[in-house]
C-alpha positions as CSV (number, residue, x, y, z in Angstrom):
1,M,-13.2,22.3,-26.0
2,A,-10.0,23.2,-27.9
3,K,-8.2,26.5,-28.1
4,I,-7.0,26.9,-31.7
5,L,-4.4,29.6,-32.6
6,V,-4.4,30.5,-36.3
7,Y,-1.8,32.6,-38.0
8,N,-3.6,34.6,-40.6
9,N,-1.2,35.0,-43.5
10,D,-3.4,37.7,-45.0
11,T,-3.5,40.0,-42.0
12,D,-0.2,38.9,-40.3
13,R,-2.1,38.3,-37.0
14,I,-2.6,35.4,-34.6
15,E,-6.3,34.6,-34.2
16,T,-7.8,32.6,-31.3
17,Y,-10.8,30.3,-31.7
18,Y,-12.5,27.9,-29.3
19,R,-14.1,24.9,-30.9
20,D,-15.6,21.5,-29.8
21,L,-13.8,18.5,-31.2
22,S,-16.8,17.8,-33.4
23,D,-16.7,21.3,-35.0
24,S,-14.9,22.1,-38.2
25,M,-11.5,23.7,-38.0
26,P,-11.4,27.5,-38.5
27,Y,-11.4,28.4,-42.2
28,N,-12.4,24.9,-43.2
29,T,-15.2,24.7,-45.7
30,N,-17.9,22.0,-46.1
31,G,-17.0,20.3,-42.8
32,T,-14.1,18.3,-44.4
33,L,-11.7,18.7,-41.5
34,K,-13.0,18.4,-38.0
35,V,-11.0,19.6,-34.9
36,R,-10.9,16.0,-33.8
37,E,-9.2,14.9,-37.1
38,F,-6.7,17.7,-37.0
39,R,-5.9,17.1,-33.3
40,G,-5.5,13.4,-34.0
41,S,-3.5,11.5,-31.4
42,S,-2.4,14.7,-29.6
43,N,-3.6,15.1,-26.0
44,S,-3.3,18.9,-26.1
45,N,-6.3,21.1,-26.0
46,T,-4.2,23.9,-27.4
47,L,-3.6,23.6,-31.1
48,W,-2.2,25.8,-33.8
49,T,-2.1,26.1,-37.6
50,T,-2.2,28.8,-40.4
51,K,-5.0,30.1,-42.6
52,R,-2.9,29.1,-45.6
53,T,-2.7,25.5,-44.5
54,M,-6.5,25.4,-44.0
55,T,-7.3,26.9,-47.4
56,S,-4.8,24.6,-49.1
57,W,-6.6,21.7,-47.5
58,N,-10.0,23.0,-48.7
59,T,-8.8,23.2,-52.3
60,Q,-7.0,19.8,-52.2
61,R,-10.1,18.2,-50.9
62,Y,-12.2,19.8,-53.7
63,I,-9.7,18.8,-56.3
64,F,-9.5,15.2,-55.1
65,G,-13.2,15.0,-54.8
66,L,-13.3,12.3,-52.1
67,P,-13.0,12.3,-48.3
68,I,-9.4,12.3,-47.1
69,P,-9.1,10.6,-43.7
70,V,-6.3,12.2,-41.6
71,G,-4.0,9.8,-39.9
72,F,-1.7,12.4,-38.4
73,A,-1.8,16.2,-38.3
74,F,-1.0,18.3,-35.2
75,K,1.4,17.5,-32.4
76,R,3.2,19.6,-29.8
77,P,7.0,19.1,-29.7
78,W,7.1,17.7,-26.2
79,E,4.6,15.0,-27.3
80,G,7.0,13.7,-29.9
81,G,6.1,11.2,-32.5
82,H,7.8,12.9,-35.4
83,G,11.3,14.1,-36.5
84,N,12.9,17.0,-34.5
85,Q,11.9,19.7,-37.0
86,S,8.7,18.2,-38.3
87,Q,6.0,20.4,-39.8
88,H,3.4,18.6,-37.7
89,Y,4.6,20.6,-34.7
90,A,3.9,23.7,-36.7
91,G,0.3,22.5,-37.5
92,T,1.0,22.8,-41.3
93,A,1.3,19.1,-42.2
94,F,-1.0,16.2,-42.9
95,D,-0.2,12.4,-43.1
96,V,-3.2,10.7,-44.9
97,G,-4.2,7.6,-46.8
98,Q,-2.8,5.0,-44.3
99,L,-5.8,2.7,-44.8
100,W,-5.9,3.1,-48.6
101,D,-4.6,0.8,-51.3
102,N,-1.5,1.8,-53.3
103,A,-3.5,3.0,-56.3
104,K,-5.6,5.4,-54.3
105,R,-2.6,6.7,-52.4
106,A,-0.8,7.2,-55.7
107,R,-3.7,9.1,-57.1
108,L,-3.8,11.5,-54.1
109,R,0.0,12.0,-54.1
110,N,-0.1,12.9,-57.8
111,S,-3.0,15.2,-57.1
112,A,-1.1,17.0,-54.3
113,E,2.0,17.3,-56.4
114,N,0.2,18.7,-59.4
115,S,-2.0,21.1,-57.4
116,G,0.7,23.6,-56.5
117,L,-0.9,24.0,-53.1
118,W,1.8,22.6,-50.9
119,S,5.3,23.6,-50.1
120,Y,6.4,20.0,-49.9
121,V,4.9,16.6,-50.9
122,E,6.9,13.7,-49.6
123,P,8.0,11.3,-52.3
124,F,6.9,7.6,-52.5
125,S,10.4,6.5,-51.6
126,I,10.1,8.1,-48.2
127,S,6.5,7.3,-47.3
128,P,5.1,4.5,-49.4
129,T,2.3,3.7,-47.0
130,W,0.9,7.2,-46.5
131,V,0.9,10.6,-48.2
132,H,2.5,13.5,-46.5
133,F,2.0,17.1,-47.7
134,D,2.6,20.4,-45.8
135,R,2.5,24.2,-46.2
136,R,5.8,25.0,-44.5
137,Q,7.4,28.4,-44.4
138,K,10.6,28.8,-46.4
139,P,13.5,29.4,-46.4
140,P,14.7,27.1,-43.6
141,A,17.3,28.2,-41.1
142,C,19.3,25.0,-41.7
143,S,20.5,23.9,-45.2
144,S,19.1,20.5,-44.5
145,G,15.6,21.9,-44.0
146,G,13.3,22.6,-41.1
147,Y,12.1,25.8,-39.5
148,P,12.8,29.4,-40.5
149,V,15.0,31.9,-38.7
150,L,13.1,33.8,-35.9
151,R,14.0,37.0,-34.2
152,Q,12.3,39.7,-32.2
153,G,9.3,40.9,-34.2
154,S,8.6,37.5,-35.8
155,L,5.0,36.4,-35.8
156,S,4.1,32.8,-36.8
157,V,3.3,29.2,-35.7
158,Y,7.1,28.7,-35.5
159,V,7.2,31.3,-32.7
160,L,4.6,29.1,-31.0
161,I,6.9,26.1,-31.3
162,A,9.8,28.1,-29.9
163,Q,7.8,29.4,-27.0
164,D,6.4,26.0,-26.3
165,D,10.0,24.6,-26.2
166,L,11.4,27.4,-24.0
167,N,8.6,27.3,-21.5
168,T,8.7,23.5,-21.3
169,L,12.5,23.8,-20.5
170,G,11.8,26.4,-17.8
171,Y,12.7,29.6,-19.8
172,T,9.6,31.7,-19.5
173,T,8.4,33.7,-22.5
174,G,5.5,35.2,-20.6
175,G,2.9,33.5,-22.8
176,L,2.1,31.2,-25.7
177,D,0.9,33.6,-28.3
178,G,3.1,33.3,-31.4
179,I,4.5,36.8,-30.9
180,F,8.3,37.1,-30.6
181,G,8.5,40.0,-28.2
182,A,11.0,41.2,-25.6
183,R,10.3,38.4,-23.0
184,T,10.7,35.7,-25.7
185,T,14.0,37.3,-26.8
186,T,15.2,37.3,-23.2
187,A,14.2,33.6,-22.8
188,V,16.1,32.8,-26.0
189,R,19.2,34.6,-24.8
190,N,19.1,32.9,-21.4
191,Y,18.7,29.5,-23.1
192,Q,21.5,30.1,-25.5
193,A,23.8,31.2,-22.7
194,S,23.0,28.0,-20.7
195,R,23.8,25.8,-23.7
196,G,27.0,27.4,-24.9
197,L,25.4,28.8,-28.0
198,S,26.0,32.2,-29.6
199,V,23.9,34.6,-27.4
200,D,22.2,36.8,-30.0
201,G,18.5,36.3,-29.2
202,I,17.9,34.9,-32.7
203,I,16.7,31.3,-33.3
204,G,18.8,30.1,-36.2
205,C,19.9,26.7,-37.2
206,N,22.0,25.8,-34.1
207,T,19.4,27.1,-31.6
208,W,16.6,25.3,-33.4
209,R,18.5,22.1,-33.3
210,S,19.3,22.4,-29.6
211,L,15.8,23.4,-28.6
212,Q,14.2,20.5,-30.5
213,E,16.7,17.9,-29.4
214,N,16.1,18.8,-25.8
215,V,12.3,19.0,-26.0
216,V,10.9,16.5,-28.6
217,G,9.2,13.6,-26.9
218,T,10.2,14.6,-23.4
219,G,6.6,15.2,-22.2
220,R,4.9,18.1,-20.5
221,T,6.7,19.7,-17.6
222,A,5.5,21.9,-14.7
223,T,6.4,25.1,-16.7
224,T,4.7,24.1,-20.0
225,L,2.0,26.6,-21.0
226,D,-1.3,26.3,-22.8
């Protein structure tokens, strides 16, 4: 049984679902994306994504007209496996087509690029043996890309990443709920003070870089929450 947190972009709320691995993901239509596929190689029973990501998948699957096997989707930061500010940690990204031939991958990449559904479709020069597309939130905190700026009052899957990072490092946020409240602000300020960062309680470029560099791939700790 998986606990799935979904940021509903229409209502600006975090929704919680409990699904078996053989069930479809919340907001998925026609059974084209099972929880097991979205979870992929992650060992976590707590997952997160956005409604917008799921509806983009539904439409992409309809446009392409064929099954799209998922190679990689969700990971938690401490599990690693991707770049430090990967959208896979936000639950908004898919890597697909690893077992296909070049022609079929090219067809899907072109379909994703022309659909207008995705915030980013990785070019062939970066990922020639798979197709990556994601529904990331813009603008990024860093000019080079990555995650958006977060502050008290923010509500998103990126807050879940930050809370996961902070708790894993021992800076308690009081929960893993995607809501940037007073306790998360205090945890951010304490973390910033301990790392010689500007203590403003805001997760901007430098704080994101520091958090992810210290968490990605390090593994679960005694203070990691689910």
